[in-house]
N, C-alpha and C positions, 0 to 999 in steps of 0.2 A: 548496636544499632549498624544498619548497613544503608549507603544511600546509593540510588541505584538511578542511572537516567535510561528512560524509555524513549525509545524513537525508532519510524517505521516508513517502509512507503519512500526508500530512498532515490530509487526508479534513476540511479546513474545512467548515463549513456541517453536521457529523453531527448527530446526534441518536440517543438511546439509550431507545428505547421513548419517543418522544417528547417527551424534556425535551433541550434543546440542550446542545452542548458548548462553547458560546463563550467561557465563562468559561477553561475548561480550555485550550481553544488560545491565547485571549490570553495567560496566562501562561506557558505554553512558549514562545512567542514572543517574549515579553519576557527570560526564561531565555537563548534563544537568542541574541539580541543580546547581551546581556550578557557570553556564553559566547565568543562571536567576537571580542569586543573583547579579552578577558581573556586569553585564548589566544593574540592575534595570529593570527589565521585568515586565509591569502591569498585561499582560496575557499570557497564553499558550493554543495553539489550536493544538491538537491531529487528525486531518482529516482522521480518520479510518484506519480499520487492525491494532486495539491496539493487540490482538491475532493474532495467525498464524492461529488457530484452532476454530469453532465452541464450540469443546468441548475442552477448555485449561485445561492443567494440574494446579494440585494446586499449582504448583510451580510456573508458570508462571502469575497466577492471584495474588499470594504474593508479586511478583516482583511489579505489576502493584498498588497494594494496598499501600505497603510501600513507594514507591516512592510519591504518594498522600499525606500520612500523613506527610511524610519530607517537602515535599514543603511547604504544608500548614502549617505545622508548624514554618518552617523557615522563610517563606516569607508570614505572614496571610493576607497581600492584594491583593495574586495574583488571577486573574479570572482565572479559569481551564476549558477547554470545549474538551470534549471529544465525537466525534462522530463513530458510527457503521462504519464499511466497509462492504466488501463481503466475509472477511473470518469471521468476528464477527458474534456470534449469537444476533439479536437485542434485544430477550426476557433476552439471560442473561445479557448482557451488563445494561440494566434498571432495573433488578431485585435489585439490591441495590441503586437506584438511593436518594431513600429518605435518606438511609443514607448520599452515597455522597451528597445530597444537603445540608445535616445539617453542614456536613464538609467544605460547598464553593465550590464543584465541579459541574459542570453542566455536565452531562452524556444524551445522545440522540441516542438511538440505533437503533430505526426504527421508523417508524410515528404510534402515536397510536389515534385512532380513538373513541371518544365518540359518540354515537347515530348516527353513521354511519359518521359523520362528524370528518374531522383531528382538532386534539389540537394544534395549530399553539402556542398557549401561550406559550408549554414548548421549542420551537425552538427559541424562541425570546430570547435570552439573553442579557442583559446590562452589557459593561466591563467599568470598572471604573480606573481611575489613583490613584494615590499613596494617594491623598487627598480625594479620595471616590466619585469623581466628575465621572457623566457618561459621557463617551468622545465620545464611539462607541457602535451601537448596532449590536448584530452576528445573522445572519440566520444561525441557526445550522441544516443543511440538512444534515441527515445521506445517506448512501448508499441507493439508489431506486430499491427495487425488482418491478418486475413485477406487483406482486398483488397491489403495494402501488399505480399504476399509473392509471389514468379514462382512458379511452377510447372512442373512437367516437362512439361506440355502446351504452355506458350508457350515453354519452353527458356531462360525466365529474363531474354533480353535485350530482349523487345519493348514489357515494360512498365517497365523500370528500367533497360535501358542498361549491365547487366551481360553477363557472359561466359554462357553456356549451362552448366547443369548438367554435372558432369561423371557417366558413366554409373555408378561407384560410389555417385552419390547416391540411385542410383533405390529403392536396396532401403530408405532410411530412409523413413520418414512421408514423404510431402510437404510437411508445413508446417515437420516441422522443418528438410528439405532446406530450404525456400527463408530461414527465419530465418539458417541457417547461410551460404546463399549472401550474404546483406544486411550481416550481420556481417565475413564476408570480403570483401567490399568495403569499409566503411567502415575496416576495418585497413588495407587498402591505400593508403586516402586519407590517412590519418593518417600511414602510414610517408612517405608523399610529403611532408608537411607538416613533418617533424620532422627536426633535426640530432640529429647523434648525442649532444648533450649533453644532450637533451630526454626525458623520460620521456613514456608512452604509457597514456594508462587510457581506460576507455569505462562506458558506463551501462546499463543496461537495465530495464524493467518486465516481468517474465514471472517464471514459475514453473518451478524447477529441479529437476531428478530428485531423490529424498529429501529433496525441502523439509518442514518442519513446518509445518504450517499449523493456523490455528483456522478449525475447520469453521463456525460460524455466522455470520463475519464476513467471510471470504475465498473467494475462489472461484477453481479453477483454471481458468485463464482461455485459454487458445489449444486451439484446434480442438476446439472440445466438450467442453472441461475431461477431453480425454485426453492432452495431449501436453505430458509435462513435458521441460524441453530437457536436453540432455546439458552436462556441462561442458566438453567437445570443442569448443563455440561458441566459446570465447574461447582465442587464441593463447596458446601459453605464454612467451612475452616480454613479456606486458601488466603493467604494472605493479599496476594496482590495477582492480578491476570495482566499482562504484557500483551495487547493485540496490536495486529497490524490488518492491512487492507481497506478498511476506509480512510479518507484522506482528511474527513474533516474530526479535528480531537473532540471527543465526547464520550461521557460515560454509558454504560449498557446499562439502560435504563437509571433507575435511582441506587444502582451498585457504585459507591464511589472505587471501588476498589479493583474493579472490570472496566478498563480503559481503552479508548484506541487513543494512539499518541497523534495521530494525523500524520500527513506527508510534511518536509521540512520547507517544501516551496510550492506553489500552488501549478499544478498538472494542465489546467485547462483554466481559459477566461472564467468560467462558472467557479472557479474555486478562488478568484481573485480576492472576494471578500472574506477568505475565511481568516482566523486567527491561527497563525501555523506556530509551533510550538513544539520543544522538549520538555518530557514532564521527568521532574526530577521527586523521586519517591524515597521516603525515608522510612523503613522497615525495622521494625523491632518486635520482638516476639513478645504476645501479651498486649502490648500497647497500640492505643489509635493509629492508623495509618496516616501519615502524613505528606501531601503532596503539592509540590510547587507548578505554576507553567511559566516556563520561561520561553519568554519569545523572540522569536527566530529574525532577525534584523532583515529585511526584504532589500536585496540586493538590484531587482529591475522591476518597476512595477509595471502591472498589465490592468490596460487601460480599455473597458468597456463604453461606448458611446453610442445610444445614452446609457448611464447606468443604471438600467432597469431592466425589465422584462419585456418592455415595450420597445418596437420598434419605432424611429420616425422618419420623416422625411427627409430627402437628400439635404435640403437647403438646409433645415435645421442642424442635422448632424454637422455639416460642415463648419456651423457658424459656432456652435457648442467648441469643436477642435479648434477653430480660430482662437477661441477668447479664453483658452485655457492657458495656465502658465506651465511651461516650461523650461526646464535648466538647459541653457543653449550652450553649456560648455563641456556637457558630458560627453565621453567619446562615444564612439558609435556602437560597441559592444554593450555600454552598459544605459543607452537610451530605452524609452517603455517601450514594449509591445502594447497594439492597438488593434481592436477588434472595433469595426463600424456596423451596426445594425439599422440597415435603412428599408423603409417600406415606399415600396414603389406603385403606381396604378398600372404599369405596363413593363416589360422587359426593357432596358436603357442600353443600347450598344454603345454609348459613350459615358455611361456611368465612370468605368475603370478611370477614365483618363479625365476627369472632373475631380475625381477622390485624388489622384495622383498629383494635381497640379497645385492643391492646397498641400497636403502631406510634403512633399519636396521643400517648402519653406519653412517647413519645424523640424525641430531632433527628437522626432519618435519612426520607429519602425511599423509600417501597416504589416499584421499576419493574415488578418482576414475582414473579408467584408461578406456579412451575412444580411441576406434581404427577405422581405417578406414583402406578398402584393397584398392593397387594399382587401380588406373582405376577410383576410387570412393570417391566423395569429401561426403561422406554419413558418418556421426558418428553414434555413436551406441544407436540413438533413435531406430533402428531396431536389430543391434545386441552387443548389451553391454556385457562387462564381469561384470561391476559392478553394473549393474543395478539392482534395487530393487523395490518391488511393492509399498513402499511407495513414492517411488519418481517418480509416474505416476498419471497424473491427471486423474480424472474419463474419462473426455473425451478422452484420450489418448487410455483409455483401451476399449473403445465403439469402436473408429474407429479401432484397432487392431482387435477386435472381429468380425467386420463387414467385416473386407478384409480378415479374415480365411475363413470365410462363403461364403462369396458369390464373393470371388477373385477377388474383383475392392474397390477402395476407396468409403467409405460413401459420400451419395450426402450431399450437402451443408445444405437443407432443413431438412436434418434427424439429422445433427449437429446442427442445430438451435433448433428442436425441445428437443433432446436430452438435451442441456444447459439449456433450458427453465424447463424442468422438473426438471434438477439440482439444480437451485435456486429456483422454488417451493417449494422441499424439504427441502433445507436450511432455508427457512423463517418459516417454521413449528418448527424448531429446538429451 
């Protein structure tokens, strides 16, 4: 038996409306280290988006590397596998891989080609138990960018060293067919490595069909936001698939062995109601999979007032805020983050001052005021009082520029082309 911890979407270096999440991340990492020890885990998989940015801060990188050193020092037999996500720079993650490999940590930031063919060996990771026996082989597939995928045009074999796509694949979206081909090749390589007594697992950082997303902090990423991947991507006899990208912990359909672990902390107010967890997965060849959700303690509360999709009048919102019970003894860095959702009949120039008069008396931190006007359920995606440029995704900026110039929404194919251009630029970072 092998005990695996599955986590993803750490987003180290993340800021919420300009406020650092470093304290929350550090407390999570300290908690994770304790759980790895107390539960006697054999392996840890982080399924992408280790960092929040392709150019993470020195503090974010220090958090990661200090955790890895502590984990390997305190748990010398622990297998650690990190894969790159869409927020990560593949080259930046892979750069220290030689040093990390010597430490006992496997890093796969992105696909690497040698003489035009993918180096599959670096994606094949043996996972051992406490006595050093290989119990599981992991196919460590990172986030796949457009440039990684074989296409019908090149037949698949020119760039990747793979067999050409079958004609039946031509009816699929080309990008989906390309992903299928890469996973099929990786699974074949795993089968060639494993013995009959060793189970096979895969990783992925992708958006699966019917996945539940947070609109404010996630992007449907493949092929210009349009290509959700089918569950048929993964072979039936795979023991487990450790996924990242979606921040809500969930299974893929009814497939209990294909799971998103979810993010360890809420990355937006939309995610404040999520159960944030790490998955403990016990894998034994030929035996039913056993999974346990380990709930992550919440270090700082995120409060949305009112706590619903509806907006309320200013006086109602302030009354709710004043009536809530807060811990007056909390130091500033641990006080709850607050978003107020206020409905107005017309713009109110004195709104901010009225809110701050109440907030100043309470041990909370106001991060956002979202407003909507009577007769409209539209929040401040268009008319925010608190919106900062860094809160907008590149696609948001593009769509607004298009709207301003042409007085209409950007067509879907234009959004697709913009996202493909953006992903190509990120791949070069």
